[in-house]
N, C-alpha and C positions, 0 to 999 in steps of 0.2 A: 883206760883202769880209771876208774872212779870211783871217788869216799867222798861215803853216807855221814851225811851229819844232821844225823835228825832227825829232818822231811828232807832237806834239803842232802838233794847232787851236784859236789867241788868238783870241774873237769879240771886234770893237770894241766887245765893249760889257765883256768878261772884263778889255782895256786901259783901257778908260773908270776902270772899277771901281779895278781897281789903281792908277791913276796919279790916281784922287780921292782911297782908303786914307793912298797914301804926302804925297800932301802936307798930309790934314790932319792924317798922324801924326805926318811922322821933320821933314817941312824944318827949323818951327821948331829943333829944337835939331839940329838937322846947318847949320842957316844961325851958330849960337852956338858953334860948332865949329872956323868957315870966315873967323871974319870977312863972316856975312851970300854966300857962298858957299854954297850950301846941295849944290846938284849936283857943285862942285867932288870930293868925297869919290870921285867914281865916274867921274871925269875926270882924279881928279893921278895923273900918270906912276908914283909908286911904292904908285898903292891896290893895299891887303889884298886883296879881293877876284879872284879868277881864273881859278874857277871857278864849276858851276851848284850843286856841294855849299856853295863857302862862303857865294857868297848870299845861298841858304837860310837856313843856320847865322846870315848876320849878321842879317838880316830875324828871321828869332828870338830870335835873340837882344834885336836892337832894338827891337821891337814890346814883348814883357819890358816893354825897360826904363822905352818910351813908357807900359805900363800899355793898352795895342792892345787889346788882347783879345778879337785878329782871332778867326776860325774859321781852321780849317785851309784851306778853296778862298777864302778872304779875307788870309786870307797869302801862296799860292800867287800871288796873282791879283796881286799887289806883288810876287815874283818876277818874274816872267813881263813884264811892264812894266821892274821897270832891269834887266832879263834883253836885255829889246828896245832901247830905250829908249838905254841905255850899254852896256851889254855886249857887245851883240854876240856872244855864248861859246850 
């Protein structure tokens, strides 16, 4: 099974990788920023990320801050996971 996002076809493996990387590198910091509700950053009414380009930029900046040392492909898997799971654009 594959998920189509625009013209990009995402395999379940890519989505799982993005989710795993996100959970390992992002949730602890996000939880500290949101009183223990890490995914609320993505679902709040005044969220800062509203486009794919802004999501890509935010993930890149957060990866640097978290010292994640992801490859470009890994970073893109996180972007696509977040895009699909939370943003819907």
